[in-house]
Each structure stands twice: as C-alpha cells, then as structure tokens.
C-alpha positions as CSV (number, residue, x, y, z in Angstrom):
1,X,33.5,9.9,-5.2
2,X,36.3,7.8,-3.7
3,X,35.9,4.4,-1.9
4,X,38.3,3.7,1.0
5,X,39.3,0.1,1.2
6,X,40.1,-1.0,4.7
7,X,42.1,-4.2,4.6
8,X,43.3,-3.5,1.1
9,X,46.4,-5.6,1.5
10,X,44.3,-8.8,2.1
11,X,43.4,-11.2,-0.6
12,X,39.9,-9.9,-1.2
13,X,40.9,-6.3,-0.6
14,X,43.7,-6.4,-3.3
15,X,41.4,-8.0,-5.8
16,X,38.7,-5.5,-5.1
17,X,41.1,-2.6,-5.6
18,X,42.4,-4.0,-8.8
19,X,39.0,-4.8,-10.3
20,X,37.4,-1.5,-9.1
21,X,40.3,0.5,-10.5
22,X,40.0,-1.3,-13.8
23,X,36.3,-0.4,-13.9
24,X,36.9,3.3,-13.3
25,X,36.0,3.4,-9.6
26,X,38.2,5.8,-7.6
27,X,39.6,3.7,-4.7
28,X,42.0,4.5,-1.9
29,X,43.8,1.5,-0.4
30,X,44.5,1.7,3.3
31,X,47.6,-0.4,4.3
32,X,49.5,-0.6,7.6
33,X,53.1,-0.2,6.3
34,X,55.0,1.7,3.6
35,X,56.4,-1.5,2.1
36,X,52.8,-2.7,1.4
37,X,52.1,0.4,-0.6
38,X,54.2,-0.5,-3.6
39,X,51.9,-3.1,-5.1
40,X,49.1,-0.4,-5.3
41,X,51.2,2.5,-6.5
42,X,52.6,0.4,-9.3
43,X,49.1,-0.1,-10.5
44,X,48.1,3.6,-10.3
45,X,45.9,3.0,-7.2
46,X,45.9,5.7,-4.5
47,X,47.2,4.4,-1.2
48,X,47.3,5.7,2.4
49,X,49.0,4.5,5.5
50,X,46.5,3.7,8.3
51,X,46.2,1.3,11.2
52,X,43.0,-0.4,12.5
53,X,44.8,-0.5,15.9
54,X,46.1,3.1,15.7
55,X,45.8,6.3,13.6
56,X,43.5,6.0,10.6
57,X,40.9,8.9,10.7
58,X,42.9,10.8,8.1
59,X,42.4,8.0,5.5
60,X,38.7,8.8,5.3
61,X,39.1,12.4,4.2
62,X,37.5,13.0,0.8
63,X,36.0,9.5,0.6
64,X,32.3,8.8,0.2
65,X,32.2,5.1,0.8
66,X,34.1,2.4,2.8
67,X,34.8,-1.2,1.9
68,X,35.7,-3.2,5.1
69,X,37.6,-6.2,3.9
70,X,40.0,-6.5,6.9
71,X,40.4,-9.7,8.9
72,X,42.7,-10.9,11.6
73,X,43.5,-14.1,9.6
74,X,43.4,-17.8,10.4
75,X,46.7,-17.9,12.2
76,X,45.9,-15.4,15.0
77,X,44.1,-15.9,18.3
78,X,40.9,-14.5,19.7
79,X,42.8,-11.4,20.9
80,X,43.4,-10.2,17.3
81,X,39.9,-11.2,16.4
82,X,38.6,-8.8,19.0
83,X,41.0,-6.0,18.0
84,X,40.5,-6.3,14.2
85,X,37.3,-8.0,13.3
86,X,35.3,-6.4,16.1
87,X,36.8,-3.3,17.5
88,X,38.6,-2.4,14.2
89,X,35.3,-2.7,12.4
90,X,33.4,-0.6,15.0
91,X,36.1,2.1,14.8
92,X,35.8,2.2,11.1
93,X,32.0,2.5,11.3
94,X,32.3,5.3,13.9
95,X,34.8,7.3,11.8
96,X,32.8,6.8,8.6
97,X,29.7,8.2,10.4
98,X,31.7,11.1,11.9
99,X,33.2,12.0,8.5
100,X,29.8,11.9,6.8
101,X,30.5,9.0,4.4
102,X,27.5,7.9,2.4
103,X,27.7,4.1,2.5
104,X,29.5,1.2,4.2
105,X,30.2,-2.1,2.5
106,X,31.0,-4.9,5.0
107,X,32.6,-8.3,4.2
108,X,31.1,-10.5,6.8
109,X,30.6,-14.3,6.9
110,X,27.9,-16.7,6.1
111,X,25.7,-17.6,9.1
112,X,27.6,-15.1,11.3
113,X,24.2,-14.7,13.0
114,X,24.5,-18.2,14.4
115,X,28.0,-18.3,15.8
116,X,27.4,-21.3,18.1
117,X,26.8,-23.5,15.0
118,X,30.3,-22.8,13.8
119,X,33.3,-25.0,14.8
120,X,34.7,-24.2,18.2
121,X,37.8,-22.6,16.6
122,X,35.7,-20.3,14.5
123,X,33.2,-19.2,17.1
124,X,35.1,-16.1,18.3
125,X,35.4,-14.9,14.7
126,X,31.7,-15.5,14.1
127,X,30.8,-13.6,17.3
128,X,33.0,-10.7,16.2
129,X,31.4,-10.6,12.8
130,X,27.9,-10.8,14.3
131,X,28.5,-7.9,16.7
132,X,30.1,-5.8,14.0
133,X,27.2,-6.4,11.6
134,X,24.7,-5.5,14.2
135,X,26.7,-2.4,15.1
136,X,26.7,-1.3,11.4
137,X,23.0,-2.0,11.0
138,X,22.2,0.3,14.0
139,X,24.8,3.0,13.1
140,X,22.6,5.1,10.9
141,X,24.9,4.6,7.9
142,X,23.6,3.2,4.7
143,X,25.1,-0.3,4.5
144,X,25.5,-3.4,2.5
145,X,26.7,-6.6,4.3
146,X,28.0,-9.4,2.1
147,X,28.2,-12.8,3.7
148,X,30.4,-15.1,1.7
149,X,30.6,-18.8,2.4
150,X,33.9,-20.7,2.7
151,X,36.5,-18.9,0.5
152,X,38.7,-20.4,-2.2
153,X,41.5,-19.2,-4.4
154,X,40.1,-20.6,-7.6
155,X,39.4,-18.6,-10.8
156,X,36.2,-16.5,-10.7
157,X,33.0,-18.0,-12.1
158,X,30.9,-14.8,-12.0
159,X,28.0,-17.2,-11.0
160,X,26.3,-16.7,-7.7
161,X,23.6,-18.0,-5.4
162,X,22.4,-17.2,-1.8
163,X,21.3,-20.7,-1.1
164,X,23.6,-23.7,-0.2
165,X,21.1,-26.0,-1.9
166,X,21.9,-24.2,-5.2
167,X,25.6,-24.1,-4.8
168,X,27.5,-27.2,-6.1
169,X,30.7,-26.2,-4.4
170,X,29.2,-24.7,-1.2
171,X,31.9,-22.1,-1.3
172,X,32.8,-18.9,-3.2
173,X,36.1,-17.7,-4.8
174,X,37.7,-14.6,-3.3
175,X,37.7,-13.1,-6.8
176,X,33.9,-13.5,-7.0
177,X,33.5,-11.7,-3.6
178,X,35.6,-8.9,-5.0
179,X,33.5,-8.9,-8.2
180,X,30.3,-8.6,-6.1
181,X,31.8,-5.7,-4.2
182,X,32.6,-3.9,-7.4
183,X,29.0,-4.4,-8.6
184,X,27.7,-2.9,-5.3
185,X,30.1,0.0,-5.6
186,X,28.7,0.7,-9.1
187,X,25.1,0.8,-7.8
188,X,24.9,3.4,-5.0
189,X,21.1,2.9,-4.6
190,X,21.7,-0.6,-3.4
191,X,21.7,-0.2,0.4
192,X,20.5,-1.5,3.8
193,X,20.7,-5.2,2.8
194,X,22.6,-8.3,3.9
195,X,23.3,-10.8,1.1
196,X,24.7,-14.4,1.4
197,X,27.3,-15.1,-1.4
198,X,28.0,-18.6,-2.7
199,X,29.0,-19.7,-6.2
200,X,26.0,-20.8,-8.2
201,X,24.3,-20.3,-11.5
202,X,22.8,-16.8,-11.2
203,X,24.4,-13.6,-12.4
204,X,25.2,-10.9,-9.8
205,X,22.4,-8.7,-11.3
206,X,20.0,-11.6,-10.7
207,X,21.2,-12.1,-7.2
208,X,21.2,-8.5,-6.0
209,X,18.4,-7.2,-8.2
C-alpha cells in the first residue's frame, strides 16, 4: 500500500513524507520538477514528476491512498488559487476515484465552511477549500479532511485540540499537521470525517478516537 503525496514539495508535504517514511509508510512524493526530486531521493523516498496543471495521472498507479497537501501559496493571486486549490484538488479527486484508490486525505483549513468570515484577502482561498471539501465529500471516495488553524513553523508539540477555547496559541505547527496525517495514514479504518486541528493538550489518539 503506497500513499501518493500531492504537494510533497510544500512545507507540510515534505514533513509528512519524512515522518511517514521514518514510520515505515510507503510514500510516493509528487513534485513538479526534476530539481525538486533530489531532496526525496537522498532520503530514500520514492518520487514521481507530476503537475496539478498538467500530466499527473501516471503518478497514481500502484497507490492506495492520496494525501493532498498542495497549495498555491500566500504570494499568488486568485487565479492560482482556482487552478491549484480548487481545480487541482478536484482533478486529484477525480483521478483517485478513476484509479480505484481507497482513501483521500485532504489538508483543508479551519472554518473553510464560512469563507465570508475570513479576511478579504483570504476569502478566495477559503471558497476554493470549501468547494474542494464538498466535492470530496460527494465523490464516493473514503475521505478524511483535516482543517488546521493558522500555521506556524515552531517545533512540534504533539498536543492537539479541535476547539479554539482549548488552544492557548490558537494555531498549529506544520510539523503537528504532518504528524496528524501520519497517524491517519496508520489507521485505515478512520474515514469520512472532518477534523479541526489546533495545538492543545490532547493526544492525537484522544482527538481522533
């Protein structure tokens, strides 16, 4: 069983690949360019070239699960948000279904279901996330949607909550999002749920059950 990681060259994607590989999970990192592959091959991680805006169906062959950790990034405009966070996610869902993959793990965003409550700059991103989440929920695929709060680059705490009231920081480290993804990958029976992720005092087992 191999997990395809779409967006593997991103900050969460890289940390997930490294943590998953260290935990004995077979992962295949999908990157856009050959020069991005070196980081993964040096660590013994399988890598494939694929493009969310181009050819990528071949990357799914032999995989049983997808982690979608791709994002257009904070320095792009609404055009890339549509192409990557919305259409790229929808294409990934469609190919996963066509190829018969078992489960789809989506990295979404906290309160994506209420995009008009976000800042004006963030609203297109939240709308894209909301639409992609709904598309996944209605795809017929088994899914897990993780909705992290504001992301930080601090060291992981391995402590979680799904409530802002119980989160002293009101945020979550990227490393902890990757850690939660690894936990879900290790538990194939965990499916068809959406989970808010913030740093708090609970273990990942307590949070996800």
